[in-house]
All heavy atoms as a GROMACS GRO file, in nm:
protein
  546
    1ALA      N    1   0.331  -0.056   1.412
    1ALA     CA    2   0.470  -0.032   1.366
    1ALA      C    3   0.486  -0.079   1.222
    1ALA      O    4   0.567  -0.027   1.150
    1ALA     CB    5   0.566  -0.104   1.457
    2ARG      N    6   0.409  -0.180   1.182
    2ARG     CA    7   0.424  -0.232   1.045
    2ARG      C    8   0.306  -0.193   0.956
    2ARG      O    9   0.277  -0.260   0.857
    2ARG     CB   10   0.436  -0.384   1.050
    2ARG     CG   11   0.549  -0.435   1.136
    2ARG     CD   12   0.682  -0.429   1.074
    2ARG     NE   13   0.678  -0.498   0.950
    2ARG     CZ   14   0.773  -0.494   0.861
    2ARG    NH1   15   0.879  -0.426   0.885
    2ARG    NH2   16   0.766  -0.563   0.749
    3LEU      N   17   0.237  -0.090   0.990
    3LEU     CA   18   0.117  -0.049   0.917
    3LEU      C   19   0.151  -0.005   0.774
    3LEU      O   20   0.087  -0.048   0.679
    3LEU     CB   21   0.046   0.064   0.994
    3LEU     CG   22  -0.076   0.126   0.921
    3LEU    CD1   23  -0.186   0.028   0.917
    3LEU    CD2   24  -0.119   0.250   0.993
    4ARG      N   25   0.248   0.085   0.758
    4ARG     CA   26   0.276   0.137   0.626
    4ARG      C   27   0.321   0.034   0.524
    4ARG      O   28   0.269   0.030   0.414
    4ARG     CB   29   0.382   0.245   0.636
    4ARG     CG   30   0.408   0.317   0.505
    4ARG     CD   31   0.510   0.425   0.513
    4ARG     NE   32   0.467   0.528   0.605
    4ARG     CZ   33   0.550   0.622   0.651
    4ARG    NH1   34   0.675   0.618   0.616
    4ARG    NH2   35   0.507   0.713   0.733
    5PRO      N   36   0.412  -0.062   0.557
    5PRO     CA   37   0.448  -0.161   0.456
    5PRO      C   38   0.331  -0.248   0.417
    5PRO      O   39   0.318  -0.286   0.298
    5PRO     CB   40   0.557  -0.246   0.523
    5PRO     CG   41   0.607  -0.159   0.634
    5PRO     CD   42   0.496  -0.070   0.675
    6LYS      N   43   0.246  -0.286   0.511
    6LYS     CA   44   0.131  -0.374   0.479
    6LYS      C   45   0.031  -0.300   0.394
    6LYS      O   46  -0.022  -0.357   0.294
    6LYS     CB   47   0.070  -0.423   0.606
    6LYS     CG   48   0.160  -0.523   0.675
    6LYS     CD   49   0.110  -0.565   0.810
    6LYS     CE   50   0.210  -0.659   0.873
    6LYS     NZ   51   0.191  -0.678   1.010
    7LEU      N   52   0.002  -0.174   0.425
    7LEU     CA   53  -0.088  -0.095   0.344
    7LEU      C   54  -0.033  -0.072   0.202
    7LEU      O   55  -0.106  -0.084   0.103
    7LEU     CB   56  -0.116   0.041   0.409
    7LEU     CG   57  -0.220   0.047   0.520
    7LEU    CD1   58  -0.226   0.182   0.583
    7LEU    CD2   59  -0.353   0.005   0.466
    8MET      N   60   0.094  -0.039   0.193
    8MET     CA   61   0.153  -0.015   0.060
    8MET      C   62   0.153  -0.140  -0.026
    8MET      O   63   0.126  -0.134  -0.146
    8MET     CB   64   0.297   0.036   0.078
    8MET     CG   65   0.309   0.173   0.140
    8MET     SD   66   0.250   0.302   0.035
    8MET     CE   67   0.374   0.305  -0.086
    9THR      N   68   0.180  -0.256   0.033
    9THR     CA   69   0.183  -0.380  -0.041
    9THR      C   70   0.042  -0.415  -0.091
    9THR      O   71   0.022  -0.445  -0.213
    9THR     CB   72   0.235  -0.492   0.044
    9THR    OG1   73   0.367  -0.459   0.091
    9THR    CG2   74   0.238  -0.622  -0.030
   10ALA      N   75  -0.055  -0.404  -0.008
   10ALA     CA   76  -0.194  -0.432  -0.045
   10ALA      C   77  -0.243  -0.336  -0.149
   10ALA      O   78  -0.307  -0.375  -0.248
   10ALA     CB   79  -0.286  -0.437   0.079
   11LEU      N   80  -0.219  -0.209  -0.130
   11LEU     CA   81  -0.267  -0.107  -0.224
   11LEU      C   82  -0.198  -0.118  -0.363
   11LEU      O   83  -0.260  -0.101  -0.466
   11LEU     CB   84  -0.249   0.033  -0.166
   11LEU     CG   85  -0.342   0.065  -0.049
   11LEU    CD1   86  -0.313   0.204   0.001
   11LEU    CD2   87  -0.488   0.054  -0.087
   12ALA      N   88  -0.071  -0.154  -0.361
   12ALA     CA   89  -0.002  -0.175  -0.491
   12ALA      C   90  -0.059  -0.296  -0.562
   12ALA      O   91  -0.077  -0.292  -0.684
   12ALA     CB   92   0.149  -0.193  -0.463
   13ALA      N   93  -0.086  -0.403  -0.493
   13ALA     CA   94  -0.143  -0.523  -0.556
   13ALA      C   95  -0.283  -0.490  -0.610
   13ALA      O   96  -0.320  -0.532  -0.720
   13ALA     CB   97  -0.148  -0.638  -0.456
   14ILE      N   98  -0.358  -0.419  -0.534
   14ILE     CA   99  -0.494  -0.383  -0.576
   14ILE      C  100  -0.489  -0.290  -0.700
   14ILE      O  101  -0.562  -0.310  -0.799
   14ILE     CB  102  -0.572  -0.313  -0.461
   14ILE    CG1  103  -0.608  -0.420  -0.359
   14ILE    CG2  104  -0.700  -0.249  -0.514
   14ILE    CD1  105  -0.667  -0.360  -0.229
   15ALA      N  106  -0.397  -0.194  -0.699
   15ALA     CA  107  -0.382  -0.104  -0.815
   15ALA      C  108  -0.337  -0.179  -0.938
   15ALA      O  109  -0.380  -0.152  -1.051
   15ALA     CB  110  -0.282   0.006  -0.779
   16ALA      N  111  -0.254  -0.283  -0.922
   16ALA     CA  112  -0.208  -0.360  -1.036
   16ALA      C  113  -0.320  -0.447  -1.088
   16ALA      O  114  -0.323  -0.473  -1.213
   16ALA     CB  115  -0.088  -0.446  -0.993
   17LEU      N  116  -0.408  -0.495  -1.006
   17LEU     CA  117  -0.517  -0.583  -1.052
   17LEU      C  118  -0.642  -0.505  -1.095
   17LEU      O  119  -0.733  -0.566  -1.154
   17LEU     CB  120  -0.554  -0.681  -0.939
   17LEU     CG  121  -0.454  -0.786  -0.909
   17LEU    CD1  122  -0.489  -0.859  -0.781
   17LEU    CD2  123  -0.442  -0.885  -1.024
   18LEU      N  124  -0.648  -0.378  -1.071
   18LEU     CA  125  -0.767  -0.301  -1.104
   18LEU      C  126  -0.804  -0.301  -1.254
   18LEU      O  127  -0.919  -0.319  -1.289
   18LEU     CB  128  -0.750  -0.159  -1.052
   18LEU     CG  129  -0.875  -0.080  -1.028
   18LEU    CD1  130  -0.967  -0.156  -0.930
   18LEU    CD2  131  -0.844   0.056  -0.970
   19PRO      N  132  -0.706  -0.285  -1.346
   19PRO     CA  133  -0.746  -0.295  -1.487
   19PRO      C  134  -0.806  -0.431  -1.526
   19PRO      O  135  -0.902  -0.435  -1.606
   19PRO     CB  136  -0.614  -0.272  -1.563
   19PRO     CG  137  -0.530  -0.199  -1.470
   19PRO     CD  138  -0.568  -0.247  -1.332
   20LEU      N  139  -0.755  -0.540  -1.470
   20LEU     CA  140  -0.814  -0.670  -1.498
   20LEU      C  141  -0.952  -0.680  -1.438
   20LEU      O  142  -1.044  -0.737  -1.502
   20LEU     CB  143  -0.727  -0.780  -1.441
   20LEU     CG  144  -0.603  -0.817  -1.521
   20LEU    CD1  145  -0.523  -0.925  -1.448
   20LEU    CD2  146  -0.639  -0.863  -1.659
   21ALA      N  147  -0.971  -0.629  -1.318
   21ALA     CA  148  -1.104  -0.637  -1.251
   21ALA      C  149  -1.206  -0.554  -1.329
   21ALA      O  150  -1.325  -0.590  -1.328
   21ALA     CB  151  -1.091  -0.591  -1.110
   22LEU      N  152  -1.165  -0.444  -1.390
   22LEU     CA  153  -1.256  -0.361  -1.466
   22LEU      C  154  -1.280  -0.412  -1.607
   22LEU      O  155  -1.366  -0.361  -1.680
   22LEU     CB  156  -1.205  -0.217  -1.470
   22LEU     CG  157  -1.197  -0.148  -1.336
   22LEU    CD1  158  -1.134  -0.011  -1.353
   22LEU    CD2  159  -1.336  -0.133  -1.275
   23GLY      N  160  -1.205  -0.514  -1.646
   23GLY     CA  161  -1.222  -0.572  -1.779
   23GLY      C  162  -1.156  -0.493  -1.889
   23GLY      O  163  -1.196  -0.500  -2.005
   24LEU      N  164  -1.053  -0.419  -1.857
   24LEU     CA  165  -0.980  -0.338  -1.958
   24LEU      C  166  -0.870  -0.419  -2.020
   24LEU      O  167  -0.804  -0.498  -1.952
   24LEU     CB  168  -0.924  -0.212  -1.891
   24LEU     CG  169  -1.022  -0.122  -1.821
   24LEU    CD1  170  -0.948  -0.007  -1.753
   24LEU    CD2  171  -1.127  -0.068  -1.917
   25GLY      N  172  -0.844  -0.400  -2.143
   25GLY     CA  173  -0.736  -0.470  -2.213
   25GLY      C  174  -0.779  -0.597  -2.279
   25GLY      O  175  -0.889  -0.648  -2.258
   26ALA      N  176  -0.689  -0.648  -2.364
   26ALA     CA  177  -0.721  -0.769  -2.443
   26ALA      C  178  -0.715  -0.891  -2.352
   26ALA      O  179  -0.621  -0.911  -2.275
   26ALA     CB  180  -0.620  -0.782  -2.558
   27GLY      N  181  -0.822  -0.971  -2.354
   27GLY     CA  182  -0.821  -1.095  -2.278
   27GLY      C  183  -0.854  -1.075  -2.132
   27GLY      O  184  -0.839  -1.168  -2.051
   28ALA      N  185  -0.895  -0.957  -2.091
   28ALA     CA  186  -0.919  -0.929  -1.951
   28ALA      C  187  -1.045  -0.999  -1.900
   28ALA      O  188  -1.057  -1.028  -1.782
   28ALA     CB  189  -0.929  -0.781  -1.926
   29GLN      N  190  -1.136  -1.030  -1.991
   29GLN     CA  191  -1.260  -1.096  -1.948
   29GLN      C  192  -1.231  -1.234  -1.891
   29GLN      O  193  -1.304  -1.282  -1.803
   29GLN     CB  194  -1.358  -1.111  -2.063
   29GLN     CG  195  -1.418  -0.980  -2.107
   29GLN     CD  196  -1.325  -0.900  -2.201
   29GLN    OE1  197  -1.230  -0.960  -2.258
   29GLN    NE2  198  -1.348  -0.771  -2.215
   30LEU      N  199  -1.125  -1.299  -1.938
   30LEU     CA  200  -1.088  -1.429  -1.886
   30LEU      C  201  -1.038  -1.421  -1.742
   30LEU      O  202  -1.065  -1.509  -1.663
   30LEU     CB  203  -0.979  -1.489  -1.979
   30LEU     CG  204  -0.930  -1.628  -1.941
   30LEU    CD1  205  -1.044  -1.731  -1.956
   30LEU    CD2  206  -0.814  -1.666  -2.029
   31HIS      N  207  -0.961  -1.318  -1.713
   31HIS     CA  208  -0.901  -1.304  -1.582
   31HIS      C  209  -0.983  -1.218  -1.484
   31HIS      O  210  -0.945  -1.203  -1.368
   31HIS     CB  211  -0.763  -1.244  -1.593
   31HIS     CG  212  -0.669  -1.325  -1.679
   31HIS    ND1  213  -0.625  -1.450  -1.639
   31HIS    CD2  214  -0.614  -1.302  -1.799
   31HIS    CE1  215  -0.549  -1.500  -1.730
   31HIS    NE2  216  -0.540  -1.414  -1.831
   32GLN      N  217  -1.090  -1.160  -1.528
   32GLN     CA  218  -1.170  -1.066  -1.445
   32GLN      C  219  -1.224  -1.134  -1.317
   32GLN      O  220  -1.205  -1.073  -1.210
   32GLN     CB  221  -1.288  -1.011  -1.528
   32GLN     CG  222  -1.360  -0.903  -1.455
   32GLN     CD  223  -1.469  -0.842  -1.543
   32GLN    OE1  224  -1.504  -0.898  -1.648
   32GLN    NE2  225  -1.519  -0.728  -1.499
   33PRO      N  226  -1.279  -1.253  -1.317
   33PRO     CA  227  -1.327  -1.313  -1.190
   33PRO      C  228  -1.211  -1.339  -1.091
   33PRO      O  229  -1.228  -1.315  -0.973
   33PRO     CB  230  -1.390  -1.444  -1.232
   33PRO     CG  231  -1.423  -1.426  -1.377
   33PRO     CD  232  -1.320  -1.336  -1.432
   34LEU      N  233  -1.097  -1.377  -1.140
   34LEU     CA  234  -0.982  -1.403  -1.054
   34LEU      C  235  -0.934  -1.272  -0.992
   34LEU      O  236  -0.903  -1.265  -0.872
   34LEU     CB  237  -0.870  -1.469  -1.130
   34LEU     CG  238  -0.741  -1.496  -1.051
   34LEU    CD1  239  -0.766  -1.592  -0.935
   34LEU    CD2  240  -0.636  -1.547  -1.141
   35ALA      N  241  -0.924  -1.165  -1.071
   35ALA     CA  242  -0.882  -1.037  -1.019
   35ALA      C  243  -0.976  -0.984  -0.917
   35ALA      O  244  -0.936  -0.931  -0.811
   35ALA     CB  245  -0.868  -0.939  -1.136
   36ILE      N  246  -1.105  -1.000  -0.938
   36ILE     CA  247  -1.205  -0.953  -0.839
   36ILE      C  248  -1.191  -1.032  -0.710
   36ILE      O  249  -1.198  -0.975  -0.602
   36ILE     CB  250  -1.347  -0.964  -0.899
   36ILE    CG1  251  -1.362  -0.863  -1.012
   36ILE    CG2  252  -1.453  -0.942  -0.792
   36ILE    CD1  253  -1.491  -0.878  -1.090
   37ALA      N  254  -1.170  -1.162  -0.720
   37ALA     CA  255  -1.155  -1.246  -0.600
   37ALA      C  256  -1.029  -1.208  -0.522
   37ALA      O  257  -1.031  -1.198  -0.401
   37ALA     CB  258  -1.153  -1.393  -0.636
   38VAL      N  259  -0.919  -1.184  -0.593
   38VAL     CA  260  -0.794  -1.147  -0.525
   38VAL      C  261  -0.808  -1.012  -0.458
   38VAL      O  262  -0.763  -0.991  -0.341
   38VAL     CB  263  -0.676  -1.151  -0.624
   38VAL    CG1  264  -0.553  -1.093  -0.562
   38VAL    CG2  265  -0.651  -1.293  -0.671
   39ILE      N  266  -0.868  -0.918  -0.527
   39ILE     CA  267  -0.889  -0.782  -0.463
   39ILE      C  268  -0.978  -0.795  -0.343
   39ILE      O  269  -0.949  -0.735  -0.237
   39ILE     CB  270  -0.948  -0.683  -0.571
   39ILE    CG1  271  -0.839  -0.649  -0.671
   39ILE    CG2  272  -0.999  -0.556  -0.500
   39ILE    CD1  273  -0.892  -0.566  -0.788
   40GLY      N  274  -1.085  -0.874  -0.351
   40GLY     CA  275  -1.168  -0.891  -0.234
   40GLY      C  276  -1.094  -0.958  -0.119
   40GLY      O  277  -1.111  -0.920  -0.002
   41GLY      N  278  -1.011  -1.054  -0.151
   41GLY     CA  279  -0.932  -1.118  -0.045
   41GLY      C  280  -0.834  -1.023   0.018
   41GLY      O  281  -0.814  -1.023   0.143
   42LEU      N  282  -0.772  -0.940  -0.059
   42LEU     CA  283  -0.682  -0.838  -0.004
   42LEU      C  284  -0.752  -0.736   0.083
   42LEU      O  285  -0.703  -0.702   0.194
   42LEU     CB  286  -0.604  -0.766  -0.115
   42LEU     CG  287  -0.495  -0.844  -0.184
   42LEU    CD1  288  -0.450  -0.770  -0.308
   42LEU    CD2  289  -0.382  -0.870  -0.090
   43LEU      N  290  -0.871  -0.694   0.042
   43LEU     CA  291  -0.948  -0.598   0.120
   43LEU      C  292  -1.000  -0.663   0.249
   43LEU      O  293  -1.016  -0.592   0.349
   43LEU     CB  294  -1.066  -0.546   0.035
   43LEU     CG  295  -1.026  -0.450  -0.077
   43LEU    CD1  296  -1.148  -0.412  -0.158
   43LEU    CD2  297  -0.955  -0.324  -0.023
   44LEU      N  298  -1.025  -0.790   0.248
   44LEU     CA  299  -1.070  -0.861   0.370
   44LEU      C  300  -0.952  -0.890   0.460
   44LEU      O  301  -0.964  -0.880   0.582
   44LEU     CB  302  -1.146  -0.990   0.330
   44LEU     CG  303  -1.198  -1.071   0.444
   44LEU    CD1  304  -1.311  -0.996   0.514
   44LEU    CD2  305  -1.247  -1.203   0.396
   45ALA      N  306  -0.842  -0.932   0.400
   45ALA     CA  307  -0.730  -0.973   0.484
   45ALA      C  308  -0.660  -0.857   0.550
   45ALA      O  309  -0.602  -0.873   0.660
   45ALA     CB  310  -0.626  -1.047   0.396
   46LEU      N  311  -0.660  -0.739   0.492
   46LEU     CA  312  -0.590  -0.623   0.548
   46LEU      C  313  -0.639  -0.585   0.688
   46LEU      O  314  -0.562  -0.575   0.780
   46LEU     CB  315  -0.594  -0.505   0.452
   46LEU     CG  316  -0.499  -0.392   0.477
   46LEU    CD1  317  -0.356  -0.442   0.475
   46LEU    CD2  318  -0.518  -0.284   0.372
   47PRO      N  319  -0.775  -0.565   0.707
   47PRO     CA  320  -0.818  -0.532   0.846
   47PRO      C  321  -0.796  -0.647   0.940
   47PRO      O  322  -0.769  -0.630   1.061
   47PRO     CB  323  -0.965  -0.500   0.833
   47PRO     CG  324  -0.999  -0.502   0.688
   47PRO     CD  325  -0.880  -0.551   0.612
   48LEU      N  326  -0.812  -0.773   0.889
   48LEU     CA  327  -0.786  -0.888   0.975
   48LEU      C  328  -0.642  -0.889   1.024
   48LEU      O  329  -0.617  -0.917   1.141
   48LEU     CB  330  -0.819  -1.017   0.904
   48LEU     CG  331  -0.965  -1.043   0.878
   48LEU    CD1  332  -0.983  -1.172   0.791
   48LEU    CD2  333  -1.046  -1.057   1.002
   49LEU      N  334  -0.552  -0.859   0.934
   49LEU     CA  335  -0.410  -0.859   0.970
   49LEU      C  336  -0.372  -0.744   1.063
   49LEU      O  337  -0.289  -0.764   1.152
   49LEU     CB  338  -0.324  -0.855   0.841
   49LEU     CG  339  -0.174  -0.854   0.857
   49LEU    CD1  340  -0.127  -0.987   0.909
   49LEU    CD2  341  -0.111  -0.821   0.725
   50LEU      N  342  -0.434  -0.631   1.041
   50LEU     CA  343  -0.396  -0.513   1.120
   50LEU      C  344  -0.468  -0.495   1.255
   50LEU      O  345  -0.421  -0.431   1.343
   50LEU     CB  346  -0.415  -0.386   1.035
   50LEU     CG  347  -0.327  -0.375   0.913
   50LEU    CD1  348  -0.364  -0.255   0.829
   50LEU    CD2  349  -0.182  -0.368   0.950
   51VAL      N  350  -0.590  -0.553   1.262
   51VAL     CA  351  -0.672  -0.531   1.382
   51VAL      C  352  -0.696  -0.663   1.455
   51VAL      O  353  -0.670  -0.674   1.577
   51VAL     CB  354  -0.806  -0.467   1.345
   51VAL    CG1  355  -0.894  -0.448   1.466
   51VAL    CG2  356  -0.781  -0.328   1.277
   52VAL      N  357  -0.749  -0.758   1.384
   52VAL     CA  358  -0.795  -0.882   1.455
   52VAL      C  359  -0.681  -0.966   1.504
   52VAL      O  360  -0.680  -1.015   1.620
   52VAL     CB  361  -0.888  -0.964   1.360
   52VAL    CG1  362  -0.928  -1.093   1.425
   52VAL    CG2  363  -1.009  -0.880   1.322
   53LEU      N  364  -0.577  -0.990   1.419
   53LEU     CA  365  -0.465  -1.074   1.462
   53LEU      C  366  -0.391  -1.016   1.582
   53LEU      O  367  -0.367  -1.092   1.680
   53LEU     CB  368  -0.370  -1.097   1.344
   53LEU     CG  369  -0.250  -1.186   1.373
   53LEU    CD1  370  -0.299  -1.326   1.411
   53LEU    CD2  371  -0.156  -1.188   1.255
   54PRO      N  372  -0.356  -0.888   1.585
   54PRO     CA  373  -0.288  -0.838   1.709
   54PRO      C  374  -0.381  -0.849   1.835
   54PRO      O  375  -0.332  -0.875   1.942
   54PRO     CB  376  -0.262  -0.692   1.677
   54PRO     CG  377  -0.256  -0.687   1.527
   54PRO     CD  378  -0.353  -0.787   1.479
   55SER      N  379  -0.513  -0.832   1.817
   55SER     CA  380  -0.603  -0.844   1.930
   55SER      C  381  -0.607  -0.985   1.981
   55SER      O  382  -0.608  -1.009   2.101
   55SER     CB  383  -0.743  -0.801   1.888
   55SER     OG  384  -0.743  -0.666   1.844
   56LEU      N  385  -0.613  -1.083   1.890
   56LEU     CA  386  -0.612  -1.222   1.927
   56LEU      C  387  -0.480  -1.259   1.997
   56LEU      O  388  -0.482  -1.336   2.097
   56LEU     CB  389  -0.638  -1.311   1.809
   56LEU     CG  390  -0.780  -1.309   1.752
   56LEU    CD1  391  -0.787  -1.394   1.627
   56LEU    CD2  392  -0.879  -1.355   1.855
   57LEU      N  393  -0.370  -1.210   1.947
   57LEU     CA  394  -0.242  -1.241   2.010
   57LEU      C  395  -0.236  -1.179   2.151
   57LEU      O  396  -0.179  -1.238   2.243
   57LEU     CB  397  -0.128  -1.190   1.925
   57LEU     CG  398  -0.102  -1.269   1.795
   57LEU    CD1  399   0.004  -1.199   1.711
   57LEU    CD2  400  -0.060  -1.410   1.827
   58ARG      N  401  -0.287  -1.058   2.164
   58ARG     CA  402  -0.287  -0.995   2.299
   58ARG      C  403  -0.370  -1.078   2.395
   58ARG      O  404  -0.333  -1.094   2.511
   58ARG     CB  405  -0.338  -0.849   2.288
   58ARG     CG  406  -0.332  -0.779   2.422
   58ARG     CD  407  -0.364  -0.636   2.402
   58ARG     NE  408  -0.258  -0.573   2.324
   58ARG     CZ  409  -0.197  -0.463   2.360
   58ARG    NH1  410  -0.232  -0.402   2.469
   58ARG    NH2  411  -0.104  -0.413   2.285
   59LEU      N  412  -0.486  -1.124   2.350
   59LEU     CA  413  -0.569  -1.208   2.436
   59LEU      C  414  -0.502  -1.341   2.471
   59LEU      O  415  -0.511  -1.391   2.579
   59LEU     CB  416  -0.705  -1.234   2.369
   59LEU     CG  417  -0.801  -1.118   2.364
   59LEU    CD1  418  -0.926  -1.153   2.284
   59LEU    CD2  419  -0.842  -1.073   2.503
   60ALA      N  420  -0.434  -1.398   2.371
   60ALA     CA  421  -0.370  -1.528   2.395
   60ALA      C  422  -0.256  -1.520   2.488
   60ALA      O  423  -0.233  -1.613   2.570
   60ALA     CB  424  -0.323  -1.586   2.260
   61TYR      N  425  -0.183  -1.410   2.486
   61TYR     CA  426  -0.063  -1.396   2.573
   61TYR      C  427  -0.089  -1.300   2.690
   61TYR      O  428   0.006  -1.248   2.748
   61TYR     CB  429   0.053  -1.346   2.490
   61TYR     CG  430   0.103  -1.452   2.390
   61TYR    CD1  431   0.085  -1.434   2.256
   61TYR    CD2  432   0.166  -1.567   2.436
   61TYR    CE1  433   0.126  -1.528   2.167
   61TYR    CE2  434   0.208  -1.664   2.346
   61TYR     CZ  435   0.189  -1.643   2.211
   61TYR     OH  436   0.232  -1.739   2.123
   62LYS      N  437  -0.214  -1.279   2.726
   62LYS     CA  438  -0.248  -1.183   2.834
   62LYS      C  439  -0.192  -1.230   2.966
   62LYS      O  440  -0.140  -1.150   3.044
   62LYS     CB  441  -0.402  -1.168   2.843
   62LYS     CG  442  -0.442  -1.066   2.946
   62LYS     CD  443  -0.593  -1.042   2.934
   62LYS     CE  444  -0.672  -1.165   2.964
   62LYS     NZ  445  -0.813  -1.144   2.975
   63ASN      N  446  -0.196  -1.356   2.998
   63ASN     CA  447  -0.158  -1.405   3.129
   63ASN      C  448  -0.011  -1.452   3.135
   63ASN      O  449   0.034  -1.499   3.238
   63ASN     CB  450  -0.245  -1.522   3.173
   63ASN     CG  451  -0.391  -1.472   3.191
   63ASN    OD1  452  -0.414  -1.361   3.230
   63ASN    ND2  453  -0.486  -1.562   3.168
   64GLU      N  454   0.059  -1.439   3.026
   64GLU     CA  455   0.201  -1.475   3.023
   64GLU      C  456   0.284  -1.373   3.094
   64GLU      O  457   0.264  -1.252   3.077
   64GLU     CB  458   0.248  -1.489   2.876
   64GLU     CG  459   0.176  -1.593   2.800
   64GLU     CD  460   0.252  -1.724   2.798
   64GLU    OE1  461   0.374  -1.721   2.818
   64GLU    OE2  462   0.188  -1.826   2.783
   65PRO      N  463   0.382  -1.410   3.173
   65PRO     CA  464   0.472  -1.311   3.236
   65PRO      C  465   0.562  -1.255   3.131
   65PRO      O  466   0.590  -1.317   3.028
   65PRO     CB  467   0.550  -1.396   3.338
   65PRO     CG  468   0.543  -1.534   3.288
   65PRO     CD  469   0.412  -1.548   3.216
   66ALA      N  470   0.610  -1.134   3.159
   66ALA     CA  471   0.702  -1.067   3.066
   66ALA      C  472   0.834  -1.145   3.063
   66ALA      O  473   0.878  -1.199   3.161
   66ALA     CB  474   0.726  -0.924   3.116
   67PRO      N  475   0.895  -1.154   2.945
   67PRO     CA  476   1.023  -1.229   2.936
   67PRO      C  477   1.132  -1.159   3.017
   67PRO      O  478   1.139  -1.038   3.022
   67PRO     CB  479   1.055  -1.226   2.785
   67PRO     CG  480   0.973  -1.116   2.730
   67PRO     CD  481   0.851  -1.101   2.818
   68VAL      N  482   1.210  -1.240   3.081
   68VAL     CA  483   1.320  -1.190   3.168
   68VAL      C  484   1.448  -1.204   3.090
   68VAL      O  485   1.476  -1.315   3.033
   68VAL     CB  486   1.323  -1.265   3.297
   68VAL    CG1  487   1.437  -1.214   3.385
   68VAL    CG2  488   1.192  -1.251   3.369
   69ALA      N  489   1.530  -1.103   3.090
   69ALA     CA  490   1.661  -1.111   3.022
   69ALA      C  491   1.750  -1.205   3.102
   69ALA      O  492   1.750  -1.205   3.222
   69ALA     CB  493   1.722  -0.975   3.013
   70PRO      N  494   1.828  -1.289   3.032
   70PRO     CA  495   1.918  -1.379   3.105
   70PRO      C  496   2.029  -1.304   3.173
   70PRO      O  497   2.070  -1.194   3.131
   70PRO     CB  498   1.972  -1.468   2.992
   70PRO     CG  499   1.955  -1.392   2.867
   70PRO     CD  500   1.837  -1.302   2.887
   71ALA      N  501   2.077  -1.357   3.284
   71ALA     CA  502   2.185  -1.298   3.354
   71ALA      C  503   2.312  -1.300   3.273
   71ALA      O  504   2.338  -1.398   3.198
   71ALA     CB  505   2.210  -1.370   3.488
   72PRO      N  506   2.394  -1.195   3.281
   72PRO     CA  507   2.516  -1.194   3.202
   72PRO      C  508   2.616  -1.298   3.252
   72PRO      O  509   2.623  -1.328   3.373
   72PRO     CB  510   2.573  -1.050   3.220
   72PRO     CG  511   2.507  -1.002   3.347
   72PRO     CD  512   2.374  -1.074   3.356
   73LEU      N  513   2.687  -1.356   3.160
   73LEU     CA  514   2.788  -1.456   3.198
   73LEU      C  515   2.908  -1.389   3.254
   73LEU      O  516   2.958  -1.290   3.202
   73LEU     CB  517   2.826  -1.538   3.077
   73LEU     CG  518   2.714  -1.621   3.014
   73LEU    CD1  519   2.762  -1.688   2.887
   73LEU    CD2  520   2.666  -1.727   3.111
   74THR      N  521   2.959  -1.441   3.365
   74THR     CA  522   3.081  -1.387   3.425
   74THR      C  523   3.197  -1.473   3.382
   74THR      O  524   3.193  -1.592   3.383
   74THR     CB  525   3.069  -1.389   3.579
   74THR    OG1  526   3.043  -1.520   3.624
   74THR    CG2  527   2.959  -1.295   3.626
   75PRO      N  528   3.305  -1.410   3.339
   75PRO     CA  529   3.422  -1.486   3.294
   75PRO      C  530   3.487  -1.557   3.412
   75PRO      O  531   3.494  -1.508   3.525
   75PRO     CB  532   3.516  -1.381   3.236
   75PRO     CG  533   3.469  -1.250   3.291
   75PRO     CD  534   3.327  -1.265   3.325
   76VAL      N  535   3.533  -1.676   3.384
   76VAL     CA  536   3.602  -1.758   3.487
   76VAL      C  537   3.751  -1.735   3.476
   76VAL      O  538   3.808  -1.752   3.368
   76VAL     CB  539   3.570  -1.906   3.471
   76VAL    CG1  540   3.642  -1.990   3.577
   76VAL    CG2  541   3.419  -1.928   3.476
   77ALA      N  542   3.814  -1.692   3.586
   77ALA     CA  543   3.956  -1.661   3.580
   77ALA      C  544   4.042  -1.775   3.622
   77ALA      O  545   4.010  -1.864   3.686
   77ALA     CB  546   3.986  -1.538   3.665
   0.00000   0.00000   0.00000
């Protein structure tokens, strides 16, 4: 359900850091290792967030009963 916002955020950040990672522009050589590390972290975190975390949560809450809605309150006359 939240796939599109997470993909768009990660891809926008990667696109913004791509010129630094490629070493384009003045002073980019100074920031190039940081940009490469951040892009790698985003590329690693995205599948973990979209696949591994929901799977772990499903396994963790597999034996939990489904939540029951509370009974409606009856007015006292």
